[in-house]
C-alpha positions as CSV (number, residue, x, y, z in Angstrom):
1,M,28.8,-1.1,10.1
2,Q,30.5,-2.6,7.0
3,P,29.5,-1.4,3.5
4,V,27.0,-3.6,1.8
5,D,29.3,-4.2,-1.2
6,E,31.7,-6.1,1.1
7,L,29.0,-8.6,2.0
8,I,27.6,-11.4,-0.1
9,I,24.2,-13.1,-0.1
10,S,24.7,-16.3,1.9
11,A,21.1,-17.4,2.5
12,V,17.6,-16.7,1.1
13,S,14.3,-17.9,2.6
14,L,10.9,-17.6,1.1
15,Y,7.8,-17.9,3.3
16,R,4.1,-17.9,2.6
17,Y,1.3,-16.6,4.8
18,H,-2.5,-16.9,4.9
19,I,-4.2,-14.7,7.4
20,A,-7.9,-14.5,8.1
21,L,-9.6,-11.0,8.2
22,N,-12.3,-10.0,10.6
23,P,-14.1,-7.8,9.7
24,T,-13.8,-8.3,6.0
25,L,-12.0,-5.6,4.1
26,P,-13.3,-3.7,1.0
27,V,-11.5,-4.1,-2.3
28,A,-13.4,-1.6,-4.4
29,K,-17.0,-3.1,-4.3
30,Q,-15.8,-6.5,-3.4
31,R,-14.9,-7.9,0.1
32,I,-12.2,-10.2,1.1
33,D,-12.0,-12.3,4.3
34,H,-8.4,-13.4,4.1
35,R,-5.0,-12.1,2.8
36,K,-2.3,-14.2,1.3
37,G,1.3,-13.2,0.5
38,A,5.0,-14.0,0.7
39,V,7.9,-12.9,2.9
40,L,11.4,-12.9,1.4
41,V,14.3,-13.0,3.8
42,V,17.9,-12.4,2.7
43,T,21.0,-12.9,4.8
44,L,24.4,-11.3,4.0
45,T,27.7,-12.3,5.4
46,N,31.4,-11.5,4.8
47,E,34.7,-13.3,5.5
48,Q,34.7,-12.1,9.1
49,Q,31.2,-13.7,9.6
50,H,29.5,-10.3,10.1
51,R,25.8,-10.8,9.2
52,R,23.1,-8.5,8.1
53,Q,19.5,-9.6,7.4
54,A,16.4,-8.0,6.1
55,W,12.9,-9.1,5.0
56,V,10.1,-7.8,2.9
57,E,6.5,-8.7,2.2
58,I,5.5,-9.3,-1.4
59,A,1.8,-9.7,-1.8
60,P,0.0,-8.9,-5.0
61,L,-3.6,-7.8,-4.4
62,S,-5.3,-10.6,-6.3
63,G,-7.2,-13.9,-5.6
64,I,-10.8,-14.4,-4.8
65,D,-13.4,-12.4,-2.7
66,V,-15.9,-13.7,-0.2
67,E,-18.2,-14.8,-3.0
68,G,-15.6,-16.8,-4.7
69,L,-15.1,-14.3,-7.5
70,A,-11.8,-13.1,-8.8
71,I,-10.7,-9.8,-7.4
72,E,-10.8,-7.3,-10.3
73,G,-9.0,-4.0,-11.0
74,F,-5.9,-4.4,-8.9
75,S,-2.9,-6.8,-9.4
76,Q,-2.7,-8.6,-12.7
77,E,-0.4,-11.2,-11.2
78,S,-1.1,-14.2,-9.1
79,L,0.6,-15.1,-5.8
80,E,1.5,-18.5,-7.3
81,D,3.3,-16.9,-10.3
82,V,5.1,-14.5,-8.0
83,M,6.2,-17.4,-5.7
84,R,7.6,-19.3,-8.6
85,S,9.6,-16.2,-9.7
86,L,10.9,-15.6,-6.2
87,S,11.9,-19.2,-5.9
88,H,13.9,-18.9,-9.1
89,Y,15.6,-15.7,-8.0
90,A,16.5,-17.2,-4.6
91,E,18.8,-19.8,-6.3
92,L,20.4,-17.1,-8.5
93,L,21.2,-14.8,-5.5
94,I,23.4,-17.1,-3.4
95,G,27.0,-16.0,-3.5
96,K,26.1,-12.7,-5.2
97,S,26.5,-9.1,-4.1
98,P,23.2,-7.6,-2.8
99,N,23.4,-5.2,-5.7
100,E,22.2,-8.2,-7.8
101,L,18.8,-7.4,-6.3
102,V,18.7,-4.2,-8.4
103,A,19.6,-6.2,-11.6
104,L,16.7,-8.6,-10.9
105,V,14.3,-5.7,-10.4
106,A,15.0,-4.7,-14.0
107,T,14.2,-8.1,-15.3
108,S,11.0,-8.8,-13.4
109,S,7.7,-8.6,-15.1
110,F,5.8,-8.5,-11.8
111,A,5.3,-5.1,-10.1
112,S,5.1,-6.7,-6.6
113,V,8.4,-8.5,-7.1
114,A,10.1,-5.3,-8.5
115,F,8.9,-3.3,-5.5
116,G,9.8,-6.0,-3.0
117,L,13.3,-6.5,-4.3
118,S,14.1,-2.8,-4.6
119,L,12.8,-2.3,-1.1
120,L,14.9,-5.2,0.2
121,H,18.0,-3.6,-1.5
122,A,17.2,-0.3,0.2
123,K,16.8,-1.9,3.6
124,L,20.1,-3.9,3.2
125,N,21.8,-0.7,2.2
126,Q,20.2,1.2,5.1
127,Q,18.6,3.7,2.8
128,L,15.4,3.7,4.8
129,P,15.1,5.1,8.4
130,C,15.1,2.4,11.0
131,R,11.9,3.7,12.5
132,I,9.4,6.6,12.3
133,E,11.1,9.5,14.1
134,T,8.3,12.2,13.7
135,P,7.7,13.8,11.2
136,Y,4.2,14.5,12.5
137,T,2.4,13.5,9.3
138,Q,3.8,10.0,9.5
139,S,2.3,9.2,12.9
140,V,-1.2,10.5,12.1
141,T,-3.9,8.0,11.2
142,V,-6.3,8.2,8.2
143,P,-9.2,5.9,9.3
144,L,-10.9,3.9,6.6
145,V,-14.7,3.9,7.0
146,Y,-17.7,2.8,5.0
147,V,-21.4,2.1,5.1
148,G,-22.0,-1.2,6.9
149,M,-19.8,-0.5,9.9
150,S,-21.5,-0.6,13.2
151,E,-21.8,2.6,15.3
152,Q,-19.3,1.0,17.7
153,Q,-16.8,0.3,15.0
154,L,-17.2,3.8,13.5
155,Q,-16.7,5.5,16.9
156,A,-13.6,3.3,17.6
157,K,-12.2,4.5,14.3
158,L,-13.0,8.2,14.8
159,L,-12.7,8.7,18.5
160,K,-10.1,6.1,19.7
161,N,-7.6,6.1,16.9
162,G,-5.1,8.7,17.9
163,T,-4.6,11.9,16.0
164,I,-7.0,12.2,13.0
165,N,-7.0,15.0,10.4
166,S,-8.5,13.2,7.4
167,V,-10.9,10.2,6.9
168,K,-11.1,8.0,3.9
169,V,-14.7,7.1,3.0
170,K,-15.6,4.3,0.5
171,V,-18.6,5.6,-1.6
172,A,-20.5,4.4,-4.7
173,Q,-21.1,1.1,-2.9
174,T,-24.7,1.3,-1.8
175,T,-27.4,3.9,-2.1
176,M,-26.6,7.6,-2.3
177,E,-29.0,8.3,0.6
178,D,-27.3,5.9,2.9
179,E,-23.8,7.1,2.0
180,I,-24.7,10.8,2.4
181,A,-26.2,10.1,5.8
182,F,-23.1,8.1,6.8
183,I,-20.8,10.9,5.8
184,Y,-22.8,13.4,7.8
185,R,-22.5,11.0,10.8
186,V,-18.8,10.9,10.3
187,L,-18.6,14.7,10.4
188,A,-20.9,14.8,13.4
189,L,-18.5,12.5,15.3
190,A,-15.3,14.2,14.0
191,P,-16.3,17.7,12.8
192,H,-12.6,18.8,12.3
193,V,-11.7,16.2,9.7
194,S,-11.5,16.5,5.9
195,L,-12.8,13.8,3.6
196,R,-10.9,11.6,1.2
197,L,-13.7,10.0,-0.8
198,D,-13.1,6.8,-2.8
199,A,-15.6,5.8,-5.5
200,N,-13.5,3.1,-7.2
201,R,-15.1,4.2,-10.6
202,G,-18.6,3.7,-9.3
203,F,-20.5,6.7,-10.5
204,T,-21.7,8.1,-13.8
205,P,-20.6,11.8,-14.0
206,E,-24.2,12.9,-13.3
207,Q,-24.4,10.6,-10.2
208,A,-21.0,11.9,-8.9
209,I,-22.1,15.5,-9.3
210,D,-25.4,14.9,-7.6
211,F,-23.7,13.1,-4.8
212,L,-21.0,15.6,-4.2
213,A,-23.4,18.5,-4.4
214,C,-25.1,17.1,-1.3
215,L,-22.0,17.3,0.8
216,P,-20.1,20.2,2.3
217,Q,-17.6,20.8,-0.5
218,E,-15.1,22.6,1.7
219,K,-14.7,19.4,3.6
220,I,-13.6,17.3,0.6
221,E,-9.9,16.9,-0.1
222,Y,-10.6,14.9,-3.3
223,I,-12.7,12.0,-4.6
224,E,-10.7,9.0,-5.9
225,E,-11.6,7.6,-9.4
226,P,-15.2,9.0,-9.3
227,C,-16.4,7.9,-12.8
228,I,-17.0,4.6,-14.4
229,N,-15.3,6.1,-17.5
230,P,-12.2,7.9,-16.2
231,A,-12.4,10.3,-19.2
232,D,-15.5,11.8,-17.5
233,N,-13.6,12.8,-14.4
234,P,-12.8,16.4,-15.5
235,L,-16.6,17.0,-15.8
236,I,-16.8,16.9,-12.0
237,Y,-14.0,19.4,-11.6
238,R,-15.5,21.8,-14.2
239,Q,-19.0,21.6,-12.6
240,L,-18.1,21.7,-8.9
241,G,-14.4,22.7,-8.7
242,I,-13.8,19.5,-6.6
243,C,-10.5,17.8,-7.4
244,Y,-10.3,14.1,-8.1
245,A,-7.5,11.6,-7.5
246,L,-6.2,8.8,-9.7
247,D,-5.8,5.3,-8.2
248,E,-6.7,2.4,-10.5
249,S,-5.6,4.5,-13.5
250,L,-2.0,4.2,-12.3
251,N,-2.2,0.4,-12.8
252,S,-2.3,0.8,-16.6
253,P,1.0,-0.1,-18.2
254,T,0.6,3.0,-20.4
255,F,0.0,5.5,-17.6
256,D,2.3,8.5,-17.6
257,A,1.9,11.0,-14.8
258,I,2.9,14.1,-16.8
259,S,0.6,13.3,-19.7
260,A,-2.3,12.5,-17.4
261,I,-1.9,15.8,-15.5
262,Q,-1.5,17.9,-18.6
263,Q,-4.5,16.3,-20.4
264,Q,-7.0,15.9,-17.5
265,P,-7.8,19.1,-15.6
266,G,-8.7,18.7,-12.0
267,I,-6.3,16.0,-10.9
268,G,-5.5,16.8,-7.3
269,A,-3.6,13.7,-6.2
270,L,-2.1,10.4,-7.2
271,I,-2.9,7.5,-4.8
272,I,0.2,5.3,-5.0
273,K,0.0,1.7,-4.1
274,P,3.6,0.5,-4.3
275,M,2.8,-3.2,-4.4
276,L,0.8,-2.6,-7.6
277,L,3.2,-0.2,-9.3
278,G,6.8,-1.5,-9.0
279,S,10.3,-0.4,-8.0
280,L,11.2,2.4,-5.6
281,A,13.1,4.2,-8.4
282,G,10.0,4.1,-10.6
283,L,7.8,5.4,-7.7
284,Q,10.2,8.2,-7.0
285,H,10.2,9.2,-10.7
286,M,6.4,9.3,-10.7
287,I,6.2,11.3,-7.5
288,E,8.8,13.9,-8.6
289,A,6.9,14.3,-11.9
290,A,3.6,14.8,-10.2
291,H,5.1,17.2,-7.6
292,S,6.5,19.3,-10.4
293,Y,2.9,20.1,-11.4
294,G,1.7,20.7,-7.9
295,V,-0.2,17.4,-7.7
296,R,-0.1,15.6,-4.3
297,C,1.1,12.0,-4.0
298,I,-0.3,9.8,-1.2
299,L,1.0,6.4,-0.5
300,S,-1.6,3.8,0.2
301,S,-1.7,0.2,1.2
302,S,-2.7,-2.8,-0.9
303,L,-4.0,-4.5,2.3
304,E,-0.6,-5.8,3.3
305,S,0.2,-7.4,6.7
306,D,2.1,-5.6,9.4
307,I,5.4,-6.1,7.7
308,G,4.2,-4.3,4.6
309,I,2.4,-1.6,6.5
310,N,5.5,-0.9,8.6
311,D,7.7,-0.6,5.5
312,L,5.2,1.6,3.7
313,R,5.2,4.0,6.6
314,L,9.0,4.2,6.2
315,V,8.8,4.6,2.5
316,S,6.3,7.3,2.8
317,Q,8.6,9.1,5.3
318,V,11.2,9.2,2.5
319,L,9.2,9.7,-0.6
320,T,6.2,11.7,0.6
321,P,7.2,13.2,4.0
322,N,4.6,16.0,3.9
323,E,1.6,13.6,3.3
324,T,-0.2,11.3,5.7
325,P,-0.3,7.8,4.0
326,G,-3.4,5.7,3.9
327,L,-2.5,2.6,5.9
328,D,-5.5,1.9,8.1
329,T,-6.2,-1.8,7.4
330,L,-4.3,-3.7,10.0
331,N,-7.1,-4.0,12.6
332,A,-8.8,-6.7,10.5
333,F,-5.8,-9.0,10.5
334,S,-6.2,-11.9,12.9
335,Q,-2.4,-12.4,13.1
336,T,0.8,-10.4,12.8
337,L,3.9,-11.6,11.0
338,L,6.3,-9.8,13.4
339,H,7.0,-10.1,17.1
340,T,8.2,-6.6,17.9
341,T,9.9,-5.2,21.0
342,P,11.2,-1.6,21.5
343,T,14.7,-2.7,20.3
344,S,14.0,-5.4,17.7
345,S,11.6,-7.3,15.5
346,Q,11.5,-11.0,14.8
347,L,9.4,-13.1,12.4
348,N,6.4,-14.8,13.8
349,Q,7.2,-18.3,12.6
350,S,3.8,-19.7,13.7
351,A,2.1,-17.4,11.1
352,L,4.5,-18.4,8.2
353,S,5.1,-21.5,6.1
354,L,8.6,-22.0,4.8
355,M,8.5,-22.6,1.1
356,I,12.1,-22.6,0.2
357,H,15.5,-22.1,1.9
358,T,18.8,-22.0,0.1
359,G,22.3,-21.2,1.3
360,E,23.6,-21.4,4.8
361,A,21.8,-23.0,7.7
362,N,18.3,-21.6,8.2
363,K,18.5,-19.0,10.9
364,V,16.4,-15.8,11.1
365,A,17.9,-13.2,13.4
366,N,16.4,-10.2,15.0
367,F,16.3,-7.2,12.6
368,L,16.2,-3.6,13.8
């Protein structure tokens, strides 16, 4: 296949989607019953009319929850602002080398746009694998479970979900008694699994210590963002020897992985949500810095659709090949954005609204 630098961008299409969720999905202590986002499609051609096409999902985790309240603690950007930015970029890209995508990444103030454009550049340059080939860790599921699920839903997650080594459990959302009982139910159904607990900054240090002390500590991989005040997290490690993971902390514009690891004893993992953090190059730098101190890095979804989840699995295969990513959120989506066969994928036009098209006639081809 011809080198990407011999091709120019001949068409750009920007779509919007709005998909209902059932059941609702947790966003920290909030719940959402729909997901909105954008899909950006770029077509390359050359003088011989060879074509190459790729698409990415760009979906900041913002908007409103089931109670009509603004989602807090995740993306600081709105989908509307992101769409305006992408519409502007679409006009600039026509007739340019696909390497122009990298230049735009450097100018974007939106993390979701920077991630999407860098991912699109990587796909057009065939820098990502076409599909998951093994490795074993990338085909394993980490089920997401929480108090409020029915017994049927819980059993479906734990007993009918393929290979499972770890389970992610949302905690600090209801009473300690209910959550402790729920965790022991999880372990009764799947006694071989380890626990990735996620508190979303829901505990005081005293509450976190009391809660964790009631659980089999050898089963706990880590607890994400345990304390309301993140400065209190090391207290848990000193008291119990249980490592904690950083998630929301990574969203701070001043976050530096090396400084955090050096200054906060007990960090066992960074939970990396690419849609919230920015470009692939920036993610790789953060991961390499964390790994140099022996800290795990685990890619996690921002509740993307099937397009985003599929791409995150490929990104995880490249950036964190020895870790199982946390991507168990698709079952709630009432629609998919892709029609997939064993040999190709095609956009599901019925689930998408075309917002802008510029360049050559609007044709979306199959993309392997």
